[in-house]
C-alpha positions in Angstrom: 106.1 164.6 31.5 104.0 161.4 32.4 103.5 160.5 36.1 105.7 157.2 36.9 102.6 155.7 39.1 104.7 152.3 40.3 107.5 154.8 41.7 105.0 157.6 42.8 103.1 154.2 45.0 106.5 153.5 46.2 107.6 157.0 47.1 104.5 157.6 49.4 104.8 154.4 51.4 104.1 156.0 55.1 106.3 152.9 56.9 109.6 153.7 54.8 111.9 156.1 56.5 114.0 158.1 53.4 117.8 157.0 53.6 119.8 160.0 52.5 122.7 158.6 51.5 121.0 156.4 48.7 120.6 159.2 45.7 116.9 158.1 44.8 115.7 158.7 48.4 117.9 161.8 48.5 115.7 163.5 45.7 112.8 163.3 48.0 114.3 165.1 51.1 112.7 168.2 52.0 114.8 170.7 55.0 111.9 171.6 57.3 114.7 172.8 59.7 113.0 176.7 58.9 110.0 175.9 60.3 110.9 173.4 63.1 113.0 176.1 64.8 116.5 175.1 64.0 118.6 172.0 62.7 118.2 169.9 65.3 120.3 167.4 63.6 123.1 169.6 62.5 123.3 170.6 65.9 124.1 167.0 67.1 126.5 166.3 64.0 127.9 169.9 65.1 128.8 168.4 69.1 130.6 165.4 67.6 132.8 166.9 65.2 133.7 170.3 66.6 132.9 170.2 70.5 134.5 167.0 71.1 136.3 165.0 68.0 138.3 162.7 70.5 136.3 162.6 73.5 132.7 160.6 74.0 129.6 162.5 73.8 125.7 161.0 74.6 123.2 162.9 73.0 119.3 162.4 73.3 117.0 163.1 70.7 112.8 162.9 70.6 110.1 163.7 68.6 106.7 162.5 67.7 106.7 158.8 66.8 106.3 159.7 62.7 107.2 162.7 62.9 110.5 162.4 60.4 113.4 160.9 63.3 114.5 158.4 61.4 115.0 160.1 58.5 117.0 163.2 59.9 118.8 160.5 61.5 119.6 158.9 58.4 120.9 162.5 57.2 122.9 162.7 60.1 124.4 159.4 59.3 125.6 160.2 55.8 126.7 163.7 57.2 129.1 162.1 59.8 130.1 158.9 57.5 131.3 162.1 54.4 133.5 163.6 57.8 135.0 160.4 58.0 133.0 158.7 60.8 132.4 155.3 61.1 128.5 154.9 62.3 126.3 151.9 63.3 122.7 152.9 63.1 120.0 150.6 64.1 116.2 150.2 65.0 116.3 149.0 68.7 112.8 147.5 68.4 114.1 144.8 66.1 115.9 143.8 69.2 114.1 144.5 72.1 110.8 143.4 73.3 109.5 147.3 73.4 106.9 146.3 76.4 109.6 145.5 78.7 112.9 146.7 78.1 115.4 146.9 80.7 119.6 148.4 81.0 121.1 144.9 80.2 118.5 144.1 77.2 119.9 147.8 76.0 123.7 147.0 76.7 123.4 143.5 74.7 121.5 145.4 72.0 124.5 147.3 71.2 127.4 145.0 71.6 125.5 143.0 69.0 124.8 145.9 66.8 128.1 147.3 67.1 130.4 144.2 66.4 127.8 143.2 63.7 128.6 146.7 62.4 132.1 146.6 62.5 132.5 143.4 60.7 131.1 144.8 57.8 134.2 146.7 57.5 136.5 143.6 58.1 136.9 144.4 62.1 136.6 141.0 64.3 136.8 141.6 67.8 136.7 138.2 70.3 135.4 140.1 73.1 136.9 137.5 76.2 135.0 138.4 79.1 132.0 138.7 77.4 132.6 135.3 75.7 133.4 133.9 78.7 130.4 135.4 80.4 127.9 134.5 78.1 128.8 130.7 78.3 128.7 130.8 81.8 125.4 132.5 80.9 124.2 129.9 78.6 124.6 127.1 81.2 123.0 128.0 83.8 119.6 128.8 81.3 116.9 126.7 81.5 117.1 127.0 77.6 120.6 127.1 76.6 121.3 128.8 73.6 124.7 128.0 72.0 127.2 130.8 71.2 128.8 130.7 67.9 132.6 129.7 68.0 132.9 131.5 64.7 131.2 135.0 65.9 130.6 137.2 68.3 128.0 139.2 66.6 126.1 135.9 65.5 126.0 134.4 68.8 124.9 137.6 71.1 121.9 138.0 68.3 121.1 134.4 68.9 120.3 135.8 72.8 118.8 138.9 71.7 116.5 137.3 69.2 115.4 134.7 71.9 115.1 136.9 74.8 112.8 139.1 72.8 110.6 136.1 72.1 110.6 134.7 75.7 110.0 136.1 78.9 111.0 133.5 80.9 114.5 134.1 79.1 114.5 137.6 79.6 113.7 137.2 82.8 116.4 134.8 83.8 119.1 137.1 81.8 118.3 139.7 84.1 118.6 137.5 86.9 122.1 136.7 85.6 123.2 140.3 84.2 121.8 142.9 86.2 124.8 142.2 89.6 127.3 142.2 86.6 126.1 145.4 84.8 129.1 147.4 85.6 131.5 145.2 84.6 129.3 144.6 81.4 130.0 148.1 80.8 133.5 147.8 81.7 134.1 144.9 79.0 132.0 146.7 76.3 134.3 149.5 76.6 137.9 147.5 76.6 137.1 144.2 74.5 135.1 146.4 71.9 134.6 149.9 72.0 138.1 150.8 72.5 139.9 148.2 70.3 137.3 149.3 67.7 138.2 152.9 67.8 142.3 151.8 67.7 141.1 149.5 64.6 139.1 152.3 63.1 141.6 155.2 63.5 144.1 152.3 61.8 141.9 152.6 58.8 141.9 156.6 58.9 138.6 157.0 60.6 137.7 159.8 62.9 136.0 157.7 65.4 132.9 155.4 66.3 129.3 157.1 66.4 126.4 154.4 67.4 122.4 155.8 66.7 120.2 153.5 68.5 117.2 154.5 66.8 113.2 153.6 67.7 113.9 153.5 71.6 111.2 156.5 71.7 108.7 153.2 71.3 109.3 152.1 74.3 106.1 151.3 75.7 104.9 153.6 78.9 104.0 150.9 81.4 104.5 151.2 84.6 107.0 149.2 87.2 106.3 147.6 89.7 108.0 150.6 91.5 105.6 152.8 90.5 108.9 154.5 87.3 107.3 154.4 83.7 109.7 152.1 82.0 111.2 155.7 80.4 111.9 157.1 83.4 113.5 154.0 85.3 115.8 153.7 81.7 116.7 157.2 80.8 116.4 158.9 84.5 117.1 156.2 86.9 119.9 154.3 84.9 120.8 157.1 82.6 124.3 157.1 84.0 124.6 153.6 82.8 124.0 154.3 79.5 126.1 157.1 78.9 129.3 155.3 80.3 129.9 153.8 77.2 133.5 155.0 75.2 132.2 156.2 72.1 129.7 159.2 70.6 125.9 157.5 71.3 123.0 159.1 70.1 119.5 157.7 71.8 115.9 158.5 71.0 114.1 158.9 74.0 110.5 159.2 74.3 108.6 162.4 73.7 106.5 162.2 77.3 110.4 162.5 78.8 110.3 166.4 77.7 107.0 167.3 79.3 107.9 165.0 82.4 109.0 166.7 85.9 111.9 164.4 85.8 112.7 166.7 82.5 115.7 168.5 84.9 116.9 165.0 86.4 117.7 163.6 83.1 119.6 166.3 81.6 121.5 166.7 84.4 122.1 162.5 84.3 122.8 163.1 80.5 125.1 166.8 80.9 122.6 168.2 78.1 119.1 168.7 77.4 117.5 166.2 74.7 117.3 167.8 71.1 113.6 167.6 70.2 112.0 168.0 66.3 108.9 169.1 66.7 106.1 169.0 63.9 105.7 171.4 60.5 103.2 174.0 61.3 100.8 174.4 58.9 98.4 177.1 61.4 100.1 179.7 63.6 99.4 179.3 67.2 96.8 181.9 66.4 94.8 179.3 64.5 95.6 181.4 60.9 97.4 180.0 58.2 101.1 179.3 57.8 101.7 179.8 54.5 105.8 178.5 54.9 104.8 175.0 56.7 101.9 174.2 53.8 104.4 175.0 51.4 107.1 172.8 52.2 104.6 170.0 52.5 103.2 170.3 49.7 106.5 170.1 48.0 107.1 167.6 49.8 104.1 165.3 48.1 104.9 166.8 44.8 108.5 165.8 44.7 107.6 162.1 45.4 105.4 162.3 42.4 108.0 164.0 40.0 111.6 163.5 41.5 113.4 164.0 38.1 111.8 168.0 37.9 112.5 171.3 39.1 110.4 172.6 41.7 108.1 175.0 39.0 107.8 172.4 36.6 106.1 170.1 39.1 104.1 172.7 39.2 103.0 172.7 36.2 102.1 168.6 36.4 100.2 169.0 39.6 96.7 167.9 37.4 98.1 164.6 37.2 98.3 164.3 40.5 95.1 166.4 42.3 92.2 167.5 40.7 92.7 170.5 42.1 95.9 172.9 43.6 92.9 173.5 47.2 92.9 169.5 47.4 96.4 169.6 48.1 96.5 171.9 50.3 93.6 170.3 52.1 95.6 167.6 52.5 98.8 169.3 54.2 96.4 170.9 56.4 94.4 167.8 57.9 98.2 166.0 58.3 98.9 168.7 60.9 102.5 168.8 59.6 102.8 165.1 60.7 105.1 163.2 58.1 103.8 159.9 58.4 100.5 160.8 58.8 100.7 163.0 55.5 102.2 160.0 53.8 99.6 157.6 55.2 96.8 159.9 53.7 98.4 160.5 50.5 98.6 156.3 50.4 95.5 155.9 51.7 93.8 158.4 48.3 96.1 156.2 45.9 94.5 152.3 47.2 91.3 154.0 46.5 91.9 154.9 43.0 94.7 156.1 40.5 95.4 160.0 40.9 94.4 162.4 39.6 93.2 162.8 43.4 90.1 164.0 43.9 88.5 166.2 47.0 85.4 163.6 47.2 88.4 160.5 47.6 90.6 162.7 50.0 87.6 163.5 51.9 86.2 159.9 52.3 90.0 158.7 53.5 89.6 161.8 56.3 86.7 160.4 57.6 87.6 157.3 57.8 90.7 158.6 59.9 88.2 160.8 61.5 86.1 157.7 62.5 88.9 155.7 63.6 90.6 158.3 66.1 87.3 159.1 67.8 87.1 155.6 68.9 90.1 155.7 70.9 89.1 158.9 72.7 87.6 158.6 76.0 85.7 161.5 78.0 88.4 162.3 79.9 90.4 162.2 77.3 88.4 165.2 75.7 88.4 167.2 78.3 92.6 166.8 78.7 92.7 167.8 74.9 90.2 171.3 75.3 92.3 172.1 78.5 95.4 171.2 76.5 94.3 173.3 73.3 92.8 176.5 75.4 95.9 176.6 76.9 97.9 176.5 74.2 101.5 176.8 75.4 101.3 174.7 78.7 104.1 172.9 79.2 104.8 170.7 82.3 101.6 169.0 82.9 102.1 165.2 82.7 98.5 164.6 82.0 98.9 165.6 77.7 101.9 162.7 77.3 99.0 159.8 76.5 97.8 162.9 74.2 101.1 163.3 72.6 102.1 159.8 72.3 98.6 158.8 71.0 98.8 161.5 68.3 95.4 163.4 69.7 97.6 166.0 70.5 100.8 167.6 68.7 103.7 169.8 69.8 105.2 172.5 67.7 107.5 175.5 68.0 107.7 178.8 66.6 109.6 181.9 68.1 107.5 182.5 71.0 109.0 178.6 72.4 106.6 175.3 72.1 102.9 175.2 71.9 100.3 172.7 71.3 97.8 172.6 68.7 95.1 169.8 68.5 95.2 166.8 65.5 93.9 169.0 62.8 91.7 165.6 62.1 89.7 165.8 65.4 88.9 168.9 64.6 86.9 167.8 61.7 84.6 165.6 64.6 80.9 166.8 66.0 82.4 166.6 69.3 85.0 169.1 68.8 82.9 171.9 67.0 80.3 172.1 69.7 83.0 172.2 72.3 83.9 175.5 70.0 80.2 176.7 69.2 80.3 176.9 73.0 83.6 179.2 74.3 
């Protein structure tokens, strides 16, 4: 079967998460739960369906940026819809300026996305308190924005869009909204979520689930009071995020998992965050991990030949790579990071049509290595060497910038969590010199 290069190119796009509800994307999905320490997304779904079918739940989901969270959340969305829930999924960075986020911004975003999502199934809401409040707000702004008389969601969308682009308007909004936070939450519950739940049940639905993706991309800046944005939003103000009367799922920054604030975070929400770890390509002892590599190789090959069986795909490997060793090199250097694997593959495809040769792959790896090296200073190298020497050391917040920058990867096995160096950095002279000196 000849390789469909156009489809392969599209399927290898690293910026496009799989939408499992779509038949074509479903063919590309690989289940990595057996090497990730469990199926965390199924645990989230089970909590909604079995443990609290009628009472609101709030759950937290995290992992490295680009590790496959959005794909798993689309799988969760599809599974819940099959269980007759109405699911509103949205990417938070489309509404928010991620370097400057406050609770009122998140509440506005949720009100906008939920009302818009409900309108798609014929439920049009007119939240009178919120509309009145926003009209008063618009009158007080130096640059007023019109609230639509036709659709609340359209009106609030215009507010969030302009606020994202204007620091001055965000400041004005917060001065007006922050003192009214409790009233806003009460109004969202009473005028949007409670009314929506009744109307959804009248349509035969079991309830409403809201998935706020990409909140893990909030910038790790320090506020004037010294608190990081993520600590402030999810720890200090977490109780307010939990007060919404529907099933809520928030993605949160991975740094919170390794923070001293984790116990307070878990207490605020009444549950520990669910972590989607990386796919290990080596064991914590540094030995090749065959099962992880096999699944990653399958992930690449299914994008080339989604219509074939697994055994048939392997028979076509010479159309995609010059040898099986080149494919193994690709998945190993990715470190089990989904987006990086696709990005390296995409880089090879940009350099030339398949079959991808080892020489082309090595060229892409060198470019990646040199780009990463230019970002790391001496202090970060020292921290990296400390982290990988400790291996399973937890609770050191100094490692958080390394995790966010994808210099350091987090894995899970039967013994628990452990850290591994981004394999691209293991290609550097700095790392090899350090290894030789040990």
